N, C-alpha and C positions, 0 to 999 in steps of 0.2 A: 610353495616356498617353505623350506625348512629353517626354523629359527631355534637356536639353542640359547637358553637362559643360564648363564654361568654364575654360580654363587658358591658360598661355602656353608657348611652345616656343622654346628657343634652338636654331636650326638645327644639326643634326648632333651635338647633345648629348643623350644619353639617360641618365636616372638614376632615382632613386626616385620623383620627381614624375611622370614619364611612365609608369612602371610602375603607380603608384596609379591614374592616370586610366584606363588600360586595364583594370585589375582592376575598378574601379567600373563601367565600361561593361559588361564581361562579366557581372558579377553582376546588374546591372539587366536585361540581355537574358535571362538565365537565368530571371528571374521574370516574363517576358512584357512588359516595358516596351520602348518604342522609345527607344533611347539613342544619342547621338552625341557625340563629343568635338569641341569647337570650340576650337582652339588658335590664338592670335594670336602672330606672331613677336615675340620680345623681344630687345632689345639695350640695354645699360645705359650705353653710351659712344658718342659723346661726350655730354657732359652734357645737351645739348639733346634727345637721344634719349629720355631719361627722361620729359621733359615730353610729347613726342610719344606715348610709350607710354601715359601716363595719359589723355591726350585720346582716344586710340584705344580704350582700355578703356571709357571712359565713353560713347563713341559707338556701341558695338556694340548692334545691335538683334536680340535673340533672342525677341521677343514672338511671332513667327510665322515660318513658312517655307512658301513656295509656297502662301500663302493659308490655311494651317492653323496653328492655335494651338500654341505650345510651352508646355506646361503648367507646367513647373518648370525652373529653372536651378540647378545646383549648381556654385558657383564655388570654385576651389581656390587660386589664386595671384594675387599682385599682378602687373599691375593689372586682371586679368580680373574681379576681384570689384567693380570700379567700375561695371560695366554696370547698366543700368536694366531691371528686370523686376518685375512685380507679385507674383511668387511666386519669390523668390530665397532660396536657402539657401547658406550658406558652410560649407565643410569645409576649414579653413585648413591648408595645408601649412606655409607660412611667409609672412611679409611680405617687403618688400625689406630684407633683414637689414643691408645697409650703412648704412641710416638708423636702425637700432635697435641690436641687441645687438653688431653688428660695428663700430659707429661708434667710431673712435679706437683700434681694435685693429690688430694686424699683418695680420689677414685682411680688413680693410675697405679700401675705396678712396675712398668718397664724401667722407670728411673731407679728402682731399688735393686735391680740386678747388677752383678759385678761388671758385666759388659754392656750395660744398658745404653750408654751413650753411643757405643759402636753399632749396636743393633738398630738404634733409632736412626742414625745417619745412613745406615744401609737401606732401611725401609724407605726413607725420604728419597735417596738416590734412585732407587728402583721405581718408586712411584713417579718421580719426575720423568723417567725414561719411558715407562711402559704405558702410562695413562695417555701420553701424547700420541701414541700409536693409533688411538681410536679415531674413526672417521667423524663421529659426533660424541661430544662429552656433555652429559646432562647430570643433574643431581635431583634429589627429591625435595629440596627446600633451599631457600635463600641462605639459611644458616650453613648448610653443607657447602654451598657454592662459595660462601665467604671464607670458610676454612680452607678450601682448596686454593683459593686465590691468595690468602694470607700466608700459608705455609709452603705452597708449591708454585705460586705465581702462574697458575693455570686457570684460564677463563672457562666458564661453563654456563649452560642454560639451566633454568629451574623448571621442572615439570611437576606440578601438583597433581595429585590423583585422589579420588574419593576412597573412603575406607570400605572394608568388607561389609556387605549387607547394609550399606547406607540407605538404600531405598526402603528397608524394613524398619529403620529407626523411627520412633514416634514419641509422642508425649501424651500420657494419660492423666497425670496429676503432678502437683508440686508437694511432695510428701514431707516426711519428717526426718529424712536421712540424707547425708552427703555421701556420694558414691565415688569410689576410686578403684577402677579395674586396671591392673597392670601387673607385669611380672614383678614378683617380690625380690627386691634387690636394694642395697643401700643407696644406689644412685637414683632410684625412684622415690626415695625419701618417704616411705610409708610411716617411718618413725616420727616424722614431724607432725603428721596428721594425728597420730595417737597422742603425742605431746599436747597438741591443741585441744584434744578431747577433755583433758584435765581442766581446762579453763572455760569450757562451755557453760553458759548460764541458762540457756534454753533447754528444752527437751529434745533437741536435735541429736540424732544418733549418727554413727560413722560405720559405713559398710565398706570393707576392703576386700576386693576379689583378686584372685590370681595365684598361680603356682610359682615356684622358684626355689631359691636357696633355702635348704632346710635350716641351716644355722641362723639365717635371718628371720625365718618364720618363728623359730624358737625364741629369738630375741624379742620379736614383736609380742609374742604371747606372754613373755615375762614382763614386759612393760605394762600390758593390759592388766595382768594380775597384781603387780606392784602398785599400780595407780588406782586399783579398785574400779576398773572400767568394764568389768565383765558384762554389765547390762547396758553399757554405752557404746562399746566398740565390738563389731562382729567381723571376724576373719572368715570369709566365705569359702576360701580355697578356690580350686579350679571350678569354673562354672561354664555351662554350655553357651553357645551363641544366643539361643533363645532366652536363656536366663539373663544374660547380659543385656539384651535388648529390653527385657521387662524391667530390670533394675534402673536402666537409663530412663525409661518411660515414667517411672514412679518417683524418682528421687527429687529432692529439693534443688540440688545443684551438684556440680561435679568438681572434684579436686584433682589436679594433676601436678604432682610435686616433683617431677623428674628434673634432674640437673642437665642443662645444655642438651636437650633432646634434639635428635636429628630432624624429626618431622612431628610426630606426636599424634597418633590416631585418636587418642582419648579426647583431645581438643575437638577434632572434627566430629567424632561420635556424639560428644556433648551437644554441639550446636545442631546437628541433624535431629537430636532429640529435644530441641528447644530448651536446653538447660544452660544456665550460666556456668562458666568455667573459671576456677580460681587457680592461678599459677604464680610462679615466682619470677623475680627480675632476672634471674639467670637461667630461665627455662629453655632458651634456645629457640628451636623451631616454633613452638606454640606462640611465641611473641609476634609471629607473622600473622596471627589470626585474632588473638585476644586483645581487645581494646579496653583499657581500664575504665570502669564506670559505664561502659556502653554495652558490652556483652559478657562481662565478667570482671574479675579483679586481678591486678598484678601487684603483688605484695613482697615485702622483705621475707627472708627465711626466719620468721618469728612466729612461734606457735600461738602466742597471745593474740597477735594481729589476725592470724588465720581464724582463731576461735571467734573473734569479734565479727569478722565478715560472715561466718556461718550463722551466728546468732542474729545478725542484722537481717539476713535473708529469711531466716526462720520467722522473725517477727514481721517481715514485710514481704509476704509471698506474692503480692501484686508486682513488686519490683523484681523479684526472682523471675516471674513470668515475662516481664518486659525485657529483662536482660537476655533471657533464653531465646525469646523470639527474635531479638536483634541478631544473635549469633546464627539463628536459622536463616534469616534474610541474607546475612553475609555469605553463607554457603550457596544460596541461590544466585546471588549476584556474581560470585566467583565462577560459577558454572564449571565446577570440577568435572572434567570430561575425559573419559578413557579414549574416545575416538581421537581427540587431539593428541593425547600422549602417544598413542600407537603410531599415528602418522608422523610425529616428530622423530620417534625412535627409528622408524623405517626410512627416514629421510624423504618422506613424501611432502613435508612442509619444511621450508627453510627458515 
């Protein structure tokens, strides 16, 4: 059985979407299927490019390859899910968020374009038309399902999956640093964690890992210098999977500051490492896992409050351990299972 995984790729940018596509391919191959990722390049500017991307998505032909039938297409992202195929399933990571939940917010840009309203309406119209072509419609989280229902009135099922290398994640200690691995981007709000470091009263340190926007990295470095936090905050840059696993294993707790995240691998990785996770009330997907005071904290977007929580865990490491273990037990109870995900996507389980 040949299965094409249809997605989009912003050249030289790799994040959760790319990781998920690779994980899905690997899991399909493990089960004896022929699977291939088909990624089309994506660019959202200038505004004409969005229309070109939608046309390109619709024109993709994945019905056959070299004269042999492609049995199933699993589409992940806008506008790859526009493609035509008689056996199309959608496992939605997210839509073009600038036309939906980010419209009119500080993190969106489409509303600032001269024809932004027209482009937005065109995207919504085509989403309504082409998503419904799919035989099965799933999303990666309840948060994404809720958006799809709210904006497009389309029902979908939610398929949770474990993060990459989850079986290798472990706990060695509850050390003296809070860890935040993520793509460097204003929506991930590394800025807020650095702001919080100003107010730390304990000897806790802040370790931030990840690559991303150079302008944002420069801004974070300027904050660290201006606040005199060179010995308090470390920007680790890009780190390997093994390094990430080690930092998770040794940290005191994990901070995940992302705004309205689709799913949030950091939360799951934190819990598989038996570490408490601190998130915000507008975190989105992570709110489906973090329970305030049980396995982490859900707080306002206030750096002083964040500093207080870090200090509290630093001074009460037995509590940090208890919260982290509670998160780990949640992961075990939820039994995040690739076997179930694959069978649902293939239509073997209704």
